[in-house]
C-alpha positions in Angstrom: 101.6 95.3 86.7 105.1 94.8 85.3 104.0 96.7 82.2 102.5 99.5 84.4 105.9 99.9 86.2 107.8 100.0 82.9 105.6 102.6 81.4 105.7 104.7 84.6 109.5 104.7 84.7 109.6 105.9 81.1 106.9 108.5 81.7 108.3 109.9 84.9 111.4 111.3 83.2 109.2 112.8 80.4 106.6 114.4 82.6 108.9 115.6 85.5 112.3 117.2 85.6 114.3 114.6 87.6 117.8 114.6 89.0 118.2 111.0 87.9 117.1 109.3 84.6 115.9 105.8 84.7 117.1 103.3 82.2 115.2 100.0 81.6 118.2 97.6 82.0 117.1 94.1 82.8 113.7 92.3 82.9 113.1 88.9 84.6 110.2 86.6 84.0 109.2 83.0 84.7 111.0 81.7 81.6 113.8 83.1 79.4 111.5 83.2 76.4 108.7 85.1 78.3 111.4 87.5 79.6 112.8 88.1 76.2 109.4 88.8 74.7 108.4 91.2 77.4 111.8 93.0 77.2 111.3 93.6 73.5 107.7 94.9 74.1 108.6 97.2 77.0 112.0 98.4 75.8 114.4 96.8 78.3 118.0 96.3 77.2 118.4 92.8 78.5 116.3 89.9 79.9 116.7 86.8 82.0 114.6 83.9 83.2 116.1 84.0 86.6 115.3 86.7 89.1 118.4 85.8 91.1 120.5 86.9 88.2 118.6 90.2 88.1 119.2 91.2 91.7 122.9 90.2 91.5 123.5 92.2 88.3 126.0 95.0 88.7 124.3 97.2 86.1 121.0 97.2 88.2 120.6 100.0 90.8 116.9 99.6 91.6 114.5 96.6 91.4 110.7 96.7 90.9 108.9 93.6 92.2 105.6 92.8 90.5 105.5 89.0 91.2 102.9 87.0 93.2 102.9 87.9 96.9 104.8 84.8 98.0 108.0 86.0 96.1 107.9 89.6 97.4 110.1 88.9 100.5 112.8 86.7 99.0 113.3 88.9 96.0 113.3 92.1 98.1 115.6 90.7 100.8 118.1 89.5 98.1 118.0 92.8 96.3 118.5 94.7 99.5 121.4 92.5 100.4 123.0 93.3 97.1 122.6 97.1 97.8 119.7 97.7 95.4 116.8 100.2 96.0 113.5 98.3 95.9 110.0 99.1 94.8 107.6 96.3 95.7 103.9 95.9 94.8 101.4 95.6 97.6 100.7 93.7 99.8 104.3 94.0 100.8 104.5 90.5 102.3 102.3 87.6 103.2 102.7 88.4 106.9 103.6 91.4 109.1 106.6 89.5 110.4 108.1 89.2 106.9 107.2 92.9 106.1 109.0 93.9 109.3 112.1 91.8 108.2 112.0 93.6 104.8 111.7 97.1 106.4 114.4 96.6 108.9 116.8 95.1 106.3 116.3 98.1 104.0 116.9 100.5 107.0 120.1 98.7 107.9 121.3 98.7 104.3 120.5 102.4 103.7 118.5 101.7 100.5 115.3 103.5 99.4 112.1 101.6 99.3 108.6 102.1 97.9 105.3 100.1 98.1 102.8 100.2 95.3 99.9 102.0 96.9 99.6 104.1 93.8 96.1 105.4 94.7 97.7 107.4 97.5 99.4 109.5 94.7 96.1 111.0 93.5 96.4 114.8 93.9 92.9 114.9 95.4 93.8 112.5 98.2 96.6 114.9 99.1 94.0 117.6 99.2 91.7 115.5 101.3 94.4 114.9 103.8 95.2 118.6 104.0 91.5 119.4 104.6 91.3 116.8 107.4 94.6 118.2 109.0 93.4 121.8 108.7 90.5 121.2 111.0 88.0 122.4 108.4 85.8 119.3 109.0 86.1 119.8 112.8 86.8 116.8 115.0 86.7 113.6 112.9 83.8 111.4 113.9 84.0 108.4 111.5 85.6 106.8 108.4 83.9 104.5 105.9 86.0 102.8 103.3 85.5 100.1 100.7 87.5 98.5 97.8 85.3 96.2 95.8 85.7 94.7 92.3 84.2 91.7 90.5 87.2 90.0 88.9 86.6 86.8 91.0 82.8 86.9 90.9 82.5 84.0 88.4 82.9 80.6 90.1 84.5 79.3 86.8 87.4 81.7 87.3 90.3 79.3 88.0 92.3 79.1 91.2 95.5 81.2 91.1 98.2 82.8 93.2 95.8 85.3 95.0 94.3 82.2 96.7 97.5 80.6 97.8 97.5 80.5 101.6 101.3 80.9 101.4 100.8 84.3 100.0 98.8 85.6 102.9 95.2 86.6 103.0 92.8 86.7 100.1 90.8 89.8 99.3 91.6 91.3 102.7 95.2 91.6 101.6 94.8 92.1 97.9 92.2 94.8 98.0 91.8 95.5 101.7 95.4 96.7 101.8 94.6 99.5 99.5 91.7 100.9 101.6 93.7 100.3 104.7 96.5 102.4 103.3 94.1 105.2 102.3 92.6 105.2 105.8 96.0 105.5 107.4 97.0 108.2 104.9 94.0 110.3 105.8 93.5 109.7 109.5 96.7 108.0 110.9 97.3 104.8 112.7 94.6 102.2 113.4 94.8 101.0 117.0 92.1 98.2 117.1 90.1 96.0 114.8 87.2 93.6 114.7 87.2 91.6 111.5 85.1 89.1 109.7 86.2 87.1 106.6 84.1 85.0 104.4 84.9 82.4 101.8 81.9 82.4 99.5 83.1 80.3 96.6 84.5 77.1 98.2 86.3 75.6 95.2 87.5 76.7 91.8 88.9 74.9 88.7 92.5 74.0 89.0 93.2 75.8 85.7 91.3 77.5 82.9 88.9 74.9 81.3 89.8 72.2 83.8 87.1 70.0 85.3 89.3 69.2 88.3 88.4 71.4 91.3 90.7 72.9 94.0 89.5 74.0 97.4 89.7 77.7 98.2 91.0 78.6 101.6 91.3 82.4 101.1 88.6 85.0 101.8 86.3 86.5 99.1 84.7 89.2 101.3 86.2 91.1 104.3 84.7 93.4 106.8 86.3 95.2 109.7 85.3 97.6 112.4 88.3 99.8 113.3 89.3 102.4 115.9 91.9 104.9 115.0 94.5 106.1 117.4 93.1 109.6 117.1 89.9 108.3 118.7 87.3 108.0 115.9 85.8 104.8 114.6 85.4 103.4 111.1 84.7 100.5 108.8 86.8 98.8 106.1 85.3 96.5 103.5 86.9 94.5 100.6 85.3 92.2 98.1 86.3 90.7 94.8 82.8 89.3 94.2 81.0 92.6 93.8 79.2 92.2 90.4 79.4 95.3 88.3 82.2 97.0 90.3 85.5 97.4 88.5 87.3 99.9 90.8 85.1 100.8 93.7 87.5 102.4 96.0 85.4 104.7 98.0 85.6 106.5 101.3 83.7 109.0 103.4 85.3 111.0 106.2 82.8 112.6 108.6 83.6 115.4 110.9 81.7 117.6 113.4 81.6 120.4 110.9 81.7 118.7 107.5 82.5 115.7 105.4 84.5 114.4 102.4 83.5 111.7 99.9 85.5 110.1 97.1 85.2 107.3 94.6 88.1 106.0 92.5 85.6 105.3 89.7 85.5 109.1 89.4 89.1 109.7 90.6 89.3 113.3 89.5 86.5 114.5 91.8 86.5 115.1 95.5 83.2 115.9 97.2 83.3 118.4 100.2 80.4 119.2 102.5 80.5 122.0 105.1 77.7 122.7 107.5 77.2 126.4 106.7 74.8 128.5 104.6 71.1 128.3 104.1 69.7 124.8 104.7 67.8 124.7 101.5 71.1 125.3 99.5 73.4 123.1 101.5 75.0 119.9 100.2 78.2 118.4 98.9 80.1 120.4 96.3 82.4 118.9 93.8 86.1 119.8 93.5 87.5 118.9 90.1 91.2 118.1 89.8 93.3 120.7 88.0 96.7 122.4 88.1 95.9 123.8 91.5 96.3 120.2 92.8 100.0 119.3 92.2 101.3 117.5 90.4 98.3 117.5 88.1 99.8 120.5 86.2 102.8 118.5 85.1 100.5 116.3 83.0 98.0 119.0 81.7 97.6 122.8 82.1 93.8 122.6 82.0 91.5 121.5 84.8 89.0 118.8 84.3 90.9 116.9 81.7 91.5 114.0 84.1 94.4 111.8 85.3 94.3 108.1 85.1 95.7 104.9 86.6 99.0 105.1 84.7 99.5 108.8 85.7 99.2 107.8 89.4 101.8 105.1 88.7 104.0 107.8 87.1 103.8 110.0 90.1 104.6 107.0 92.3 107.8 106.3 90.3 108.7 109.9 90.3 108.7 109.8 94.2 110.7 106.6 94.2 113.3 108.2 91.9 113.5 111.4 93.9 114.1 109.3 97.0 116.9 107.5 95.3 118.4 110.8 94.3 118.5 111.8 98.0 115.5 114.1 98.2 113.0 113.6 101.1 111.0 110.4 100.6 107.3 110.8 100.0 106.6 107.1 100.5 104.9 104.9 101.3 108.0 102.9 102.0 108.5 99.5 103.4 107.9 100.6 107.0 104.5 101.9 106.0 103.9 98.6 104.1 104.7 96.9 107.3 102.2 99.0 109.2 99.5 98.3 106.7 100.2 94.5 106.9 99.9 94.7 110.7 96.3 95.8 110.2 95.6 93.1 107.6 97.1 90.5 110.0 95.0 91.8 112.9 91.8 91.5 110.8 92.7 87.9 110.0 93.4 87.1 113.6 90.2 88.8 114.7 88.1 86.9 112.3 89.7 83.6 113.4 89.3 84.4 117.2 86.0 86.3 116.9 87.3 89.1 119.1 88.7 92.6 119.0 92.4 92.7 118.4 94.6 95.6 119.5 97.6 96.6 117.3 101.0 97.0 118.9 
């Protein structure tokens, strides 16, 4: 993810005309040697094995955090205290309490923030939100969303930071935060949840090739029934055990007069259904991304040539840089990251208590 951020900062100034130009000044990693190697590979001017030195450095104006979740809050709070703008990968913090502290600290300091929900930067998601807001689908009836991958499906995959209870939830935070952010982006606040979390693989090797096993406390699969503040209902699902799935972020929005369907595995297509015309010719039609869906045209003048993951990250960094330059912030900022984490925390609480939890 650190590489993705570095590439995106470099690409943003090439793809877009920006009022500020990012310079890759200082890179931190777990050791000085690792940092020096990464800095050479990614084009940073300097490196350090100490993140404290990075956030205190006078030549650094903005900090990107791509560490394990447990370090998000301490690094962000130190950077904010030093007057730096902060971009932090999702989930923003292990708990909503920490996320709130980060959001409020940034507001007091007057710095700009961004959370790495890069899938929200897909031009077709902006179109989907516009279609919902326009009333073209009629009153929204339901939402169904899933983020499933298979990178933890092998029981021999070793225990790592995503399973550290100090870092918050397991898949409900790691992947569930993405589909939660998309649900909120399209339909607005979630007011109530009923969640169920499952730990399927109870222990994993301590490290790669180790015969010593370590207990797993985090969830592998998450399901939640949700009610949106607008009145409709929905479901959210997350799994990192879904064999064969590499990037199954999918959603359906159903309205009284139509529906939308999307899959991140075909991220340049949005499917729209409207209940009109002859019944024997009715069905979903495919909208293919093109210059008519900004900012696609900044990358390519021809439709159907497709954007990718790193392009979405480039759009994300453009929006962060524009916010730093004083233009209206597109977000999602730390306050939105806090709102998403409140949903995640409520799902965890609901699963533990086996009851509906209302968000406040």
